N, C-alpha and C positions, 0 to 999 in steps of 0.2 A: 209462482202462480198466484193469481188474485181471484178471490171469489166473493160474491155478495150474498148476504143472508138477510131474510126478513126477520125482524125482531119485534117484540112487544115489551115496552118498558114505560113506566108511569111518569118519570120526571127526568129533567136534564141532568141533575146530579147523579141519579142512578145510572144514566147512560155513560157519564164520565167514569164512574166506578167500574162499569163493565168494560169500558175501553182499556183502562189501566190493567184490569185482571187479564184480559185477552192478550195484551202486549207482553205480559210477563210469562205467558204460557210457552213451554218448550215447543219448538217447531214453528212459532209465529215470528215472522220478520217484522211485520207492521200490522196495526189494526186501527180502524176508525169506526166510531159509532156515531150515527147522526140521529138525534132524538126527533127532529122534525120529520124526517122521512121514514123513521123506524127501520133503518138499515144498518147492518154491520158489514164492513168490507175488511176482509182478512187477506193479508199477503203471507204466503207460506214460505218457509226456508226451502232451499234447493233440496230435492230428494225426499221431502216429507209427504206422507199420504194425508191429504186434506181431511178425509173422514175420521181417521184416528186422532189427528190434532184437534179437530172440532169437538170431539167427545170431551177432551180435556178442557177446551175453552168453555164449553157449557158448564162443566163442573166448577171451574174457577168463577164464572159469572154468577152461578147460583149461590156461591159462598158469600158474595158481596151484595147480591140482590136476589133473594129467594123467589120473588114473584115474577122475575123476568122470563121471557120465552125467546128461544132462538129456533127458528124453523129451518131444519137442515134439508 
């Protein structure tokens, strides 16, 4: 399952760090962060609950970029 989320991030490098953090999160099959459109697209592994996985994605992204926002 793929879902798109609106994000708020200040620079392209921060977006790349968020993308890497999201990809390493358990339950995430793939993740893409687009700085220009301020969107994150997350593809979840089979059988994973997106809401639970996204809580962990937000935590991981906040570790690398404390000022970022992900609107769930």
